[in-house]
C-alpha positions in Angstrom: 1.6 -36.9 14.6 -1.1 -34.2 14.5 -0.4 -31.1 12.5 -0.2 -28.7 15.5 2.2 -31.0 17.4 4.4 -31.1 14.3 4.7 -27.3 14.4 5.5 -27.2 18.1 8.0 -30.0 17.8 9.8 -28.2 14.9 10.0 -25.0 16.9 11.4 -26.8 20.0 13.9 -28.7 17.8 15.3 -25.3 16.8 15.6 -24.2 20.4 13.2 -21.3 19.9 10.7 -20.1 22.5 7.3 -18.8 21.5 8.5 -15.2 22.2 11.4 -15.7 19.9 9.2 -17.1 17.2 6.8 -14.3 17.7 9.6 -11.7 17.2 10.7 -13.3 14.0 7.2 -13.8 12.5 5.6 -10.7 13.9 2.7 -12.9 15.1 1.8 -12.6 18.8 3.1 -15.4 21.0 -0.5 -16.1 22.2 -1.6 -16.8 18.7 1.3 -19.0 17.9 0.5 -21.0 21.1 -3.1 -21.3 19.9 -1.9 -22.7 16.5 0.5 -25.2 18.2 -2.4 -26.5 20.4 -4.9 -26.6 17.5 -7.1 -23.9 19.0 -7.7 -21.9 15.8 -10.9 -20.5 17.3 -8.6 -18.2 19.3 -7.2 -16.6 16.2 -8.9 -13.7 14.4 -11.6 -14.6 11.9 -11.2 -14.2 8.2 -8.2 -14.6 5.8 -5.7 -13.5 8.5 -6.3 -16.9 10.3 -5.3 -18.9 7.3 -2.4 -16.6 6.5 -0.9 -16.8 10.0 -1.0 -20.6 10.0 0.7 -20.8 6.6 3.2 -18.1 7.5 4.2 -19.9 10.8 4.6 -23.2 8.8 6.8 -21.4 6.3 8.9 -19.9 9.1 9.5 -23.4 10.5 10.0 -24.8 7.0 7.1 -27.2 7.3 5.5 -28.4 4.1 1.9 -27.1 4.0 0.8 -30.6 3.0 1.9 -31.9 6.4 -0.4 -29.4 8.2 -3.4 -29.5 5.7 -5.7 -30.5 8.5 -4.7 -27.4 10.5 -5.1 -24.8 7.6 -8.5 -23.3 7.5 -10.0 -23.5 4.0 -10.4 -20.4 1.9 -13.5 -18.5 2.8 -16.4 -19.2 0.4 -19.1 -16.6 -0.4 -21.9 -16.8 2.1 -25.2 -18.3 0.9 -27.0 -15.6 -0.9 -30.3 -15.1 -2.8 -31.7 -17.4 -5.4 -29.9 -17.4 -8.8 -32.8 -15.6 -10.5 -32.8 -12.8 -7.9 -29.1 -12.5 -8.1 -29.3 -12.2 -11.9 -32.0 -9.6 -11.6 -29.9 -7.5 -9.1 -26.9 -7.9 -11.4 -28.9 -6.7 -14.4 -30.1 -3.6 -12.4 -26.5 -2.9 -11.3 -25.3 -3.1 -14.9 -28.1 -0.9 -16.1 -27.3 1.8 -13.5 -23.6 1.6 -14.5 -24.5 2.1 -18.2 -26.7 5.0 -17.3 -24.1 6.7 -15.2 -21.5 6.2 -17.9 -23.9 7.5 -20.6 -24.5 10.7 -18.5 -20.8 11.2 -18.1 -20.1 10.8 -21.8 -23.0 13.2 -22.6 -21.4 15.7 -20.2 -18.1 15.5 -22.0 -19.9 15.8 -25.4 -21.9 18.9 -24.4 -18.9 20.9 -23.2 -18.5 24.1 -25.3 -14.8 23.7 -25.8 -12.8 20.5 -26.5 -11.0 19.1 -23.5 -8.8 16.1 -23.0 -10.5 13.3 -21.1 -8.1 12.6 -18.2 -6.7 9.1 -17.8 -8.1 7.0 -15.0 -5.6 7.1 -12.2 -3.8 3.8 -11.7 -4.2 2.2 -8.3 -0.7 1.9 -6.9 0.5 0.2 -3.9 1.6 2.2 -0.9 5.3 2.7 -0.2 7.0 -0.4 1.2 6.7 -0.4 5.0 9.0 -3.4 5.8 12.6 -2.2 6.1 15.4 -4.6 7.0 19.1 -3.7 7.4 21.8 -6.4 7.4 25.4 -6.0 8.6 27.6 -9.0 8.2 29.7 -9.9 11.2 31.1 -13.2 9.9 31.6 -14.0 6.2 29.4 -16.6 4.8 26.7 -17.4 2.2 23.5 -15.5 2.7 20.1 -15.7 1.0 17.5 -13.0 1.1 13.9 -13.1 -0.3 11.9 -9.9 -0.7 8.2 -10.3 -1.3 8.8 -13.8 -2.5 11.6 -12.9 -4.9 15.2 -14.1 -4.3 17.2 -10.9 -3.9 20.5 -12.2 -2.6 22.2 -15.6 -2.9 25.9 -15.2 -2.5 28.9 -15.1 -0.1 29.1 -11.8 1.8 32.2 -10.5 3.6 32.4 -9.2 7.1 31.2 -5.7 7.7 29.3 -5.7 4.4 25.9 -3.9 4.8 22.7 -4.4 2.8 19.2 -2.8 3.1 15.9 -4.2 1.8 12.4 -2.8 1.6 9.3 -4.8 1.0 5.5 -4.5 1.0 4.7 -7.8 2.7 7.6 -10.1 3.6 11.4 -10.3 4.0 13.2 -13.6 4.6 16.8 -13.9 5.7 18.8 -17.2 5.5 21.9 -16.7 7.7 24.8 -19.2 7.7 24.8 -18.9 11.5 22.6 -17.0 14.0 25.6 -14.8 15.0 26.8 -14.1 11.5 25.0 -10.8 11.1 23.3 -8.0 12.9 19.7 -7.4 11.8 17.5 -4.4 12.2 13.8 -4.5 11.3 12.0 -1.1 11.0 14.6 0.5 13.2 14.5 -2.2 15.9 17.5 -4.5 16.5 16.6 -8.2 16.2 18.8 -10.6 18.1 18.3 -14.3 17.1 18.2 -16.5 20.2 19.4 -20.0 20.7 22.7 -21.4 19.5 24.7 -18.8 17.6 26.7 -21.3 15.6 23.8 -22.9 13.8 22.1 -21.7 10.5 19.0 -19.6 11.1 16.1 -18.2 9.0 14.4 -15.0 10.0 11.0 -14.1 8.5 9.5 -10.7 8.8 5.8 -10.4 7.8 3.5 -7.4 7.5 0.3 -8.7 9.1 -1.5 -5.3 8.8 -3.4 -4.8 5.6 -2.7 -1.5 3.8 -5.8 0.8 3.5 
């Protein structure tokens, strides 16, 4: 079976429509349809194309090895100049960097009064923009992953409430689709299909932080 047919078959076996899968993965239904039909040229170019295919496979719990033919290879650097030219340009860049650093150090040295050299500011990630709230309706065992780390793996009682914030991804493993009420960034998420079957919900931030 071809890779894209495997994804479509797995989604249909779960009783999910494309719109329901789009709501859970945060990938537009038209792009999921393109993936399921092997039309990757209809997806955005660049790393996002590869990330969406792998994210959709993870949502459907499909081993990446089974869809290897569908996953675009990592982008390679575009053919550039001859090695000697590249080396020469690198040498020039290094020389300019040394010159700029030398001038900066000289400026510090020539100052009339001693001053403390400020630390280089650390580049920190922006505040988490993925916010998920979980209210348990029926007691059961729940699992929650936040940015790839297992945050919850235990039995939760009815009316118990949890909140999670992540930079990139939140996954919820529910004992049944109707066992909890889920809110994502203030929007209520209602899993479709049979409510008495286990369900995994995956929320992905597909917008790169500036």
